[in-house]
C-alpha positions as CSV (number, residue, x, y, z in Angstrom):
1,M,0.0,0.0,0.0
2,S,1.2,3.5,-0.9
3,E,2.5,5.7,1.9
4,N,1.3,8.7,-0.1
5,P,-1.5,10.4,2.0
6,T,-2.8,12.1,-1.1
7,H,-3.9,8.7,-2.5
8,H,-5.6,7.9,0.8
9,I,-7.5,11.2,0.8
10,A,-8.6,10.6,-2.8
11,L,-9.9,7.2,-1.8
12,A,-11.8,8.7,1.2
13,T,-13.3,11.2,-1.2
14,A,-14.3,8.4,-3.6
15,C,-15.8,6.4,-0.8
16,T,-17.9,9.4,0.2
17,E,-19.1,9.8,-3.4
18,A,-19.9,6.0,-3.5
19,R,-21.8,6.3,-0.2
20,D,-23.9,9.1,-1.6
21,K,-24.7,7.1,-4.7
22,F,-25.8,4.1,-2.6
23,A,-28.1,6.4,-0.7
24,Q,-29.6,7.6,-4.0
25,L,-30.0,4.1,-5.3
26,D,-31.8,2.5,-2.4
27,S,-30.9,3.4,1.1
28,E,-32.5,0.3,2.6
29,G,-31.0,-2.1,0.1
30,F,-27.5,-0.7,0.7
31,K,-27.9,0.2,4.4
32,S,-25.0,-2.0,5.4
33,M,-22.7,-0.6,2.7
34,I,-23.7,3.0,3.6
35,E,-23.0,2.4,7.3
36,K,-19.6,0.8,6.5
37,L,-18.6,3.7,4.3
38,D,-19.7,6.2,6.8
39,Y,-17.8,4.6,9.6
40,L,-14.6,4.0,7.6
41,V,-14.4,7.6,6.3
42,V,-14.9,9.0,9.8
43,S,-12.3,6.5,11.1
44,F,-9.8,7.4,8.4
45,N,-10.3,11.1,9.1
46,A,-9.6,10.5,12.8
47,D,-6.6,8.1,12.6
48,K,-5.4,8.4,8.9
49,N,-5.3,4.6,8.7
50,P,-6.7,3.7,5.2
51,I,-6.7,-0.1,5.5
52,G,-10.5,-0.4,6.0
53,L,-11.1,2.1,3.2
54,Y,-9.4,-0.1,0.7
55,E,-11.3,-3.1,1.7
56,V,-14.8,-1.5,1.6
57,A,-14.0,0.5,-1.5
58,E,-13.4,-2.8,-3.4
59,E,-16.8,-4.0,-2.1
60,A,-18.5,-0.8,-3.1
61,L,-16.9,-0.9,-6.6
62,T,-18.2,-4.4,-7.2
63,A,-21.7,-3.4,-6.0
64,L,-21.8,-0.3,-8.1
65,K,-20.6,-2.2,-11.2
66,E,-23.5,-4.6,-10.6
67,Q,-25.9,-1.7,-10.4
68,K,-24.5,-0.3,-13.6
69,T,-25.1,-3.5,-15.5
70,K,-28.7,-3.5,-14.3
71,N,-29.3,0.1,-15.3
72,T,-26.5,2.0,-17.0
73,R,-28.1,5.4,-16.2
74,K,-28.1,4.8,-12.4
75,V,-24.4,4.8,-11.9
76,A,-22.0,7.2,-13.7
77,Q,-18.9,5.8,-15.3
78,K,-17.0,8.6,-13.8
79,L,-17.8,7.4,-10.2
80,L,-16.6,3.9,-11.2
81,D,-13.4,5.3,-12.7
82,T,-12.8,7.5,-9.7
83,L,-13.0,4.5,-7.3
84,E,-10.9,2.3,-9.5
85,N,-8.2,5.0,-9.9
86,A,-8.1,5.5,-6.1
87,L,-7.8,1.8,-5.5
88,N,-5.1,1.4,-8.1
89,A,-3.1,4.2,-6.6
90,Q,-2.5,2.1,-3.5
């Protein structure tokens, strides 16, 4: 994992964007994911340890890709690209 804090901040930002998208899609269906993202972003902001962010960002990316295949208009490609780029920067 990269020791560059800029990459971690970019990932935290991408996770926040993903959280917002899950809330738009169906807050009940993605309640667990929303809660994980909320917790891990706050945790990262407090201790600057990005480990959990990387793990849940992978889960979020997979879930968002699944949603995009179901309805391409519901999830912007830019969000997927942002998450993938933040994950690949690790």
